[in-house]
C-alpha positions in Angstrom: 19.1 -35.1 -42.7 18.0 -33.6 -39.5 17.2 -36.1 -36.7 13.8 -35.6 -35.1 13.4 -36.4 -31.4 12.4 -40.0 -31.1 11.8 -40.0 -27.4 8.8 -39.2 -25.2 7.7 -38.9 -21.6 4.3 -40.5 -22.1 5.2 -43.3 -19.7 7.8 -43.9 -16.9 9.6 -46.5 -19.1 9.9 -44.1 -22.0 11.1 -41.3 -19.8 13.7 -43.5 -18.3 14.8 -44.5 -21.8 15.3 -40.9 -22.7 17.2 -40.2 -19.5 19.5 -43.1 -20.2 20.1 -42.0 -23.8 21.1 -38.5 -22.7 23.5 -40.0 -20.0 25.1 -42.4 -22.5 25.6 -39.6 -25.0 27.2 -37.0 -22.7 29.4 -39.2 -20.6 32.2 -39.6 -23.2 32.3 -35.8 -23.5 32.4 -35.0 -19.8 35.9 -33.6 -20.3 34.3 -31.0 -22.6 31.1 -30.1 -20.8 32.9 -29.9 -17.4 35.5 -27.5 -18.8 35.1 -23.8 -18.2 35.6 -21.4 -21.1 37.9 -19.3 -19.0 40.4 -22.2 -18.9 40.4 -22.7 -22.7 44.0 -21.4 -23.1 45.3 -22.3 -19.7 44.4 -25.9 -19.9 44.9 -26.2 -23.7 41.3 -27.5 -24.1 41.5 -27.6 -27.9 43.9 -30.5 -27.7 41.0 -32.7 -26.5 38.8 -31.9 -29.5 38.9 -34.0 -32.7 41.5 -32.6 -35.0 39.3 -32.8 -38.1 36.5 -30.9 -36.2 38.9 -28.2 -35.0 40.3 -27.7 -38.5 36.8 -27.5 -40.0 35.3 -25.1 -37.5 38.3 -22.8 -37.3 37.7 -22.0 -41.0 33.9 -21.8 -40.7 32.0 -18.5 -41.0 30.7 -16.9 -37.8 27.1 -17.2 -39.1 27.5 -21.0 -39.3 29.0 -21.3 -35.9 26.1 -19.4 -34.3 23.7 -22.1 -35.7 25.4 -25.0 -34.1 23.5 -24.8 -30.8 20.3 -25.0 -32.8 21.5 -28.3 -34.4 22.1 -26.9 -37.9 25.1 -28.4 -39.7 26.8 -27.8 -43.1 27.1 -30.4 -45.8 30.9 -30.1 -46.1 31.6 -30.8 -42.4 33.2 -34.1 -41.3 30.6 -36.9 -41.0 31.5 -37.5 -37.3 30.9 -33.8 -36.5 27.5 -33.8 -38.2 26.5 -37.0 -36.5 27.5 -35.5 -33.1 25.4 -32.3 -33.6 22.3 -34.1 -35.0 22.3 -36.8 -32.3 22.5 -34.0 -29.7 19.6 -32.3 -31.3 17.5 -35.5 -31.3 18.0 -35.7 -27.5 16.8 -32.1 -26.7 13.5 -31.7 -25.1 11.1 -30.0 -27.5 10.5 -26.3 -26.9 7.4 -25.6 -28.9 5.1 -23.1 -27.4 2.1 -24.6 -25.8 -1.4 -23.6 -26.8 -2.5 -22.3 -23.4 -6.2 -22.0 -24.6 -6.3 -25.8 -25.0 -4.9 -26.3 -21.5 -6.9 -23.5 -19.9 -10.1 -23.0 -22.0 -10.9 -19.7 -20.2 -7.4 -18.3 -20.6 -7.7 -14.6 -21.4 -4.7 -12.6 -20.1 -5.6 -9.1 -18.9 -3.6 -6.2 -20.2 -2.1 -4.5 -17.2 -2.9 -0.8 -16.5 -0.1 1.7 -16.2 -0.3 1.6 -12.4 0.1 -2.1 -12.0 2.7 -2.2 -14.8 4.8 0.5 -13.2 8.5 -0.5 -13.1 8.1 -3.5 -15.4 9.9 -3.9 -18.7 7.9 -5.4 -21.7 9.2 -8.9 -21.0 8.2 -8.8 -17.3 4.9 -7.3 -18.2 4.1 -10.1 -20.6 5.2 -12.7 -18.2 3.1 -11.3 -15.3 0.0 -10.9 -17.6 0.1 -14.5 -18.8 1.2 -16.2 -15.5 -1.3 -14.3 -13.3 -4.2 -15.5 -15.5 -3.0 -19.1 -15.3 -2.5 -18.9 -11.5 -6.0 -17.4 -11.2 -7.5 -20.2 -13.3 -5.7 -22.9 -11.3 -6.6 -21.3 -8.0 -10.2 -21.2 -9.0 -10.2 -24.9 -10.2 -8.7 -26.2 -7.0 -10.7 -23.7 -4.8 -7.7 -22.3 -3.2 -8.0 -20.0 -0.2 -4.8 -18.3 -0.9 -1.8 -18.1 -3.3 1.8 -18.1 -2.0 4.2 -16.2 -4.3 7.5 -17.9 -3.7 10.5 -15.7 -4.4 8.2 -12.7 -5.0 10.9 -10.1 -5.6 9.3 -6.7 -5.8 5.8 -8.2 -5.8 4.8 -7.7 -9.4 3.0 -11.1 -9.7 1.6 -10.9 -6.2 0.1 -7.5 -6.7 -1.6 -8.4 -9.9 -3.1 -11.5 -8.4 -4.3 -9.5 -5.4 -5.6 -6.3 -7.0 -6.6 -7.5 -10.5 -7.7 -11.1 -9.7 -8.9 -10.5 -6.2 -7.0 -13.4 -4.6 -5.6 -13.6 -1.1 -1.8 -13.6 -1.7 1.2 -14.0 0.6 4.5 -12.8 -1.0 7.6 -14.4 0.3 11.2 -13.2 -0.5 14.5 -13.6 1.2 15.4 -9.9 0.7 13.9 -7.5 3.3 14.4 -4.6 0.9 12.2 -6.4 -1.6 9.5 -6.7 1.1 9.7 -3.0 1.7 9.5 -2.2 -2.0 6.5 -4.5 -2.3 4.7 -2.9 0.5 5.4 0.7 -0.7 4.3 -0.3 -4.3 1.2 -1.9 -3.0 0.2 1.2 -1.1 0.5 3.3 -4.3 -1.6 0.7 -6.2 -4.2 0.6 -3.4 -4.7 4.4 -3.5 -5.3 4.1 -7.2 -7.9 1.4 -6.8 -9.6 3.2 -3.9 -9.9 6.3 -6.0 -11.4 4.2 -8.9 -13.9 2.7 -6.5 -15.0 6.0 -5.1 -15.3 7.4 -8.7 -17.7 4.5 -9.7 -19.6 4.3 -6.4 -18.2 1.0 -5.2 -16.4 2.3 -2.1 -17.6 -0.6 0.1 -15.8 -3.2 -2.0 -12.9 -4.9 -0.1 -9.4 -4.7 -1.6 -7.0 -7.6 -1.3 -3.5 -6.4 -0.5 -0.6 -8.9 -0.6 0.9 -9.9 2.7 4.7 -9.9 2.8 7.0 -12.3 4.5 10.8 -11.9 4.6 12.3 -15.4 4.8 15.2 -17.2 3.2 13.7 -20.6 2.2 16.7 -22.8 2.6 14.9 -26.1 3.1 11.7 -28.0 2.4 10.8 -27.8 6.1 10.9 -24.0 6.0 8.5 -23.8 3.1 6.2 -26.4 4.6 6.1 -24.4 7.8 5.1 -21.3 5.8 2.3 -23.1 4.0 0.7 -24.0 7.3 0.2 -20.4 8.1 -3.4 -19.1 7.7 -4.3 -15.7 6.5 -3.5 -13.1 9.1 -3.6 -9.4 9.6 -0.6 -7.2 9.1 2.7 -7.9 7.4 5.1 -10.3 9.0 8.8 -10.0 8.8 10.8 -13.0 9.9 14.5 -12.2 10.4 15.1 -15.1 12.7 13.0 -18.3 12.2 9.6 -19.5 11.1 9.2 -21.3 14.4 8.9 -18.0 16.3 5.8 -17.0 14.2 4.3 -20.4 14.7 4.6 -19.8 18.5 2.9 -16.5 18.1 -0.3 -18.3 17.0 0.0 -18.0 13.2 -0.4 -21.7 12.6 -2.8 -22.5 9.8 -6.2 -24.1 9.9 -5.9 -26.5 7.0 -6.1 -23.9 4.2 -6.1 -24.9 0.5 -3.1 -23.2 -1.1 -1.4 -22.7 -4.5 2.3 -22.2 -4.8 3.3 -19.8 -7.6 6.8 -18.7 -8.7 7.9 -16.5 -11.5 11.7 -17.1 -12.0 11.9 -19.3 -8.9 15.7 -19.5 -8.7 17.8 -22.7 -8.4 16.7 -25.0 -5.7 13.6 -22.9 -5.0 11.6 -24.6 -7.8 12.7 -28.0 -6.5 11.6 -27.1 -3.0 8.2 -26.0 -4.3 7.6 -29.3 -6.1 8.7 -31.3 -3.0 6.3 -29.2 -0.9 3.4 -30.2 -3.2 4.2 -33.8 -2.6 4.6 -33.6 1.2 2.2 -30.9 2.3 -1.5 -31.6 2.0 -2.5 -28.0 2.2 -0.8 -27.3 -1.2 -3.1 -28.3 -4.0 -1.1 -27.0 -7.0 2.2 -25.6 -8.1 2.8 -23.1 -11.0 6.5 -22.5 -11.3 8.6 -20.8 -14.0 12.0 -21.9 -12.9 15.3 -20.2 -13.7 19.0 -20.3 -12.9 19.3 -24.0 -13.2 23.0 -23.6 -12.9 22.5 -22.7 -9.3 21.0 -26.0 -8.4 22.8 -27.8 -5.6 24.1 -31.2 -6.7 24.7 -34.4 -4.8 28.3 -35.3 -4.5 29.8 -31.9 -5.3 31.0 -30.7 -1.9 27.5 -29.8 -0.7 27.4 -30.3 3.0 23.6 -30.6 3.1 21.0 -33.3 3.3 18.7 -32.1 0.5 19.9 -31.5 -3.1 18.3 -29.8 -6.0 19.7 -32.3 -8.5 19.0 -35.0 -9.2 15.4 -35.1 -8.1 14.2 -38.3 -9.8 15.1 -41.9 -9.1 15.5 -42.3 -12.8 18.4 -39.9 -13.1 20.0 -41.3 -10.0 19.7 -44.8 -11.5 22.0 -43.9 -14.4 24.5 -42.2 -12.2 24.3 -39.0 -14.1 26.2 -36.1 -12.6 26.8 -32.7 -14.2 28.8 -30.2 -12.1 28.7 -26.4 -12.1 30.3 -25.8 -15.6 27.8 -28.3 -17.2 24.9 -26.6 -15.6 26.2 -23.2 -16.7 26.4 -24.5 -20.3 22.9 -25.9 -20.1 21.6 -22.5 -19.4 22.8 -21.1 -22.7 20.0 -20.3 -25.1 20.3 -21.7 -28.6 17.8 -19.2 -30.0 19.8 -16.3 -28.5 23.0 -17.4 -30.2 21.1 -18.0 -33.5 19.7 -14.5 -33.4 22.9 -12.6 -32.6 24.1 -12.0 -36.1 27.7 -11.8 -37.4 28.8 -8.6 -35.6 27.3 -9.4 -32.2 28.6 -13.0 -32.5 32.1 -11.8 -33.2 31.9 -9.5 -30.1 30.9 -12.4 -28.0 33.6 -14.7 -29.3 36.2 -12.0 -28.8 35.2 -11.2 -25.2 35.3 -14.9 -24.3 38.8 -15.1 -25.8 39.8 -12.0 -23.8 38.5 -13.6 -20.6 40.3 -16.9 -21.3 43.6 -15.1 -22.0 43.2 -13.0 -18.9 43.0 -16.3 -16.9 46.5 -17.0 -18.2 47.6 -13.7 -16.7 46.1 -14.6 -13.4 47.5 -18.2 -13.5 51.0 -17.0 -14.3 51.4 -13.8 -12.2 48.7 -14.1 -9.5 48.4 -17.8 -8.6 47.0 -16.9 -5.2 43.8 -15.6 -6.7 42.3 -19.1 -7.2 40.2 -20.7 -9.8 38.1 -18.6 -12.3 37.3 -15.5 -10.2 34.4 -13.3 -11.2 35.5 -10.0 -12.6 32.0 -8.6 -13.2 30.9 -7.4 -16.6 34.2 -6.1 -17.9 33.5 -7.5 -21.4 30.1 -5.8 -21.7 31.5 -2.5 -20.5 34.3 -2.8 -23.1 31.7 -3.7 -25.8 29.5 -0.7 -25.0 32.6 1.5 -25.2 33.4 0.1 -28.7 29.8 0.6 -29.8 29.7 4.2 -28.6 33.0 4.8 -30.6 31.4 3.3 -33.7 28.3 5.4 -33.4 30.4 8.5 -32.9 32.5 7.7 -36.0 29.4 7.1 -38.1 28.1 10.5 -37.2 31.4 12.1 -38.0 31.5 10.1 -41.3 28.1 11.5 -42.3 29.5 15.1 -42.0 32.7 14.3 -44.0 33.2 13.6 -47.6 35.0 10.8 -49.3 37.8 13.2 -50.2 39.3 12.1 -46.9 39.9 8.6 -48.2 43.4 9.2 -49.8 44.7 10.7 -46.6 43.2 7.9 -44.5 44.9 5.3 -46.7 48.2 7.1 -46.2 47.6 7.1 -42.5 47.0 3.4 -42.6 50.3 2.7 -44.4 52.1 4.8 -41.8 50.4 3.0 -39.0 51.4 -0.4 -40.5 55.0 0.7 -40.9 55.1 2.0 -37.3 53.7 -1.3 -36.1 56.3 -3.4 -37.8 59.1 -1.2 -36.3 57.4 -1.2 -32.9 57.3 -5.0 -32.8 61.1 -5.2 -33.1 61.5 -3.0 -30.1 61.0 -5.5 -27.2 57.3 -5.6 -27.9 56.6 -2.0 -27.0 53.4 -1.1 -28.8 52.2 1.8 -26.6 53.0 4.4 -29.2 51.2 2.5 -31.9 48.0 1.8 -29.9 47.0 5.5 -29.6 47.2 5.9 -33.4 45.4 2.6 -34.1 42.6 3.4 -31.7 42.0 6.7 -33.4 42.1 5.3 -36.9 40.4 1.9 -36.5 36.7 2.7 -36.5 36.8 5.5 -39.1 38.9 3.4 -41.6 36.8 0.3 -41.1 33.7 2.2 -42.2 35.3 3.5 -45.5 37.8 1.0 -46.7 37.3 -2.4 -48.1 40.7 -3.9 -47.0 42.6 -3.4 -43.8 46.1 -4.0 -42.6 46.1 -7.2 -40.6 49.1 -6.2 -38.5 47.4 -3.0 -37.5 44.2 -4.9 -36.7 46.1 -7.4 -34.6 47.7 -4.5 -32.7 44.2 -3.0 -32.1 42.9 -6.3 -30.7 45.9 -6.5 -28.4 45.2 -3.0 -27.2 41.7 -4.0 -26.3 43.0 -7.1 -24.6 45.4 -5.1 -22.4 42.6 -2.7 -21.4 40.4 -5.7 -20.5 43.2 -7.1 -18.3 43.9 -3.8 -16.6 40.2 -3.4 -15.8 39.9 -7.0 -14.6 42.9 -6.6 -12.3 41.5 -3.4 -10.9 38.1 -5.2 -10.2 40.0 -7.9 -8.3 41.9 -5.3 -6.3 45.2 -6.4 -7.9 47.9 -3.9 -8.8 49.4 -4.4 -12.3 53.1 -5.1 -12.3 55.6 -4.0 -14.9 56.7 -7.6 -15.1 53.5 -8.7 -16.7 54.1 -9.5 -20.3 50.6 -8.9 -21.7 51.9 -8.9 -25.2 53.7 -12.3 -24.8 50.5 -13.9 -23.6 48.5 -12.3 -26.4 50.9 -13.6 -29.0 50.6 -17.1 -27.5 46.8 -17.1 -27.7 46.2 -15.1 -30.8 46.5 -18.0 -33.3 43.5 -19.7 -31.5 41.5 -16.5 -31.3 41.4 -16.8 -35.0 42.4 -14.6 -38.0 38.7 -14.6 -38.8 38.0 -12.3 -35.9 40.9 -10.0 -36.9 39.9 -9.8 -40.5 36.2 -9.2 -40.0 36.3 -6.6 -37.3 
């Protein structure tokens, strides 16, 4: 039943056919992909979704919902929903891992020693090991005089290319702090390598140390100017403009260069590709892009001449526009959703619901705040707090015996009765929440059934805490007039009894 991708990029005509198919597919759903999840309740976005789809998915298991981004459907779903998901899957660009040894016959990534790998997590270490070997192979093939690490960050890639692969490297980053960290780190690595050379009698060998440039690459012209610089002595910091350094005699002498970028953010990857086309000194680009949601887009209030999207004439020819919310959505990882599992998936759905409900609080009581303000990682902080509570309860449970169960069941009945009486008192649930918070985790570990009313109150308690934290982050003072409970009651049916019942 699964549709396989029937498109290819082997020719320009086939690529254009694929682009047109994507544009034709997503245009009717622009209302959906341009909507922001925080406005789900405020703008009543569910009303734009097919009623049969909504009814089906609202009763679906969390595990099945997490598989939708991967294009996996269930047999009992409406035909139109299955067709939508499978067609979408057929338009996705394949993500199979390339066999790098076929592309680069001499590919043999070097395992980094503890000095070079200092500060890297396992993911970063793997990325640097693989990419540094690829950059080295390409630089050798095009006989490059130097490698420019664009968006170098703390210099991890640049330092491996310089010290391990013995390449001349210039590390460029917009943050002056990163430049200082790169230099300090390079000095520590240099001492290690100097000691190793003295130990093995190769003290006369020259060490390549990355040169650092602090510069915010805001345009193609800026990067082109940088690529014309030849290798020079000493580090260069450019707080004002590239032109000043050119006047100081740093202009290049026609060097052969390779541009490299590990997680070159937003428009930076686009600028690197344009530089390859327009600057004869640049012989190759190796870029692992990221943050595609930060691409500037033509026609979306960007007062600039150059845009990151669209790049190709093909995309421009079909009048495809995305917008910020669509690009945010495109950055979601289907594999990550698929691997979450039920509990983590529920937490994510719950936190999205909290944020969307909080937007209703802002819209109703603080209209001056504006559209979709960022409140930081309140959801993650709340989730970590819940997880710590669960771990603590599990440890306590191991020390206790199941003789506590009758008393716990009694406490549950009392909590339920208090909740019912509390709801009749103008929505005042503050007295209930302290009892529920104390009982929730322990009882969920030992009882097979729960009181739905109590669980609903517990979720409301979390929602109110989320709102209080969000308001604090925005510098807003909570008012006694805010009816958190009223808003929660309004959105709770759409949060889903599934979340209440399974937590």
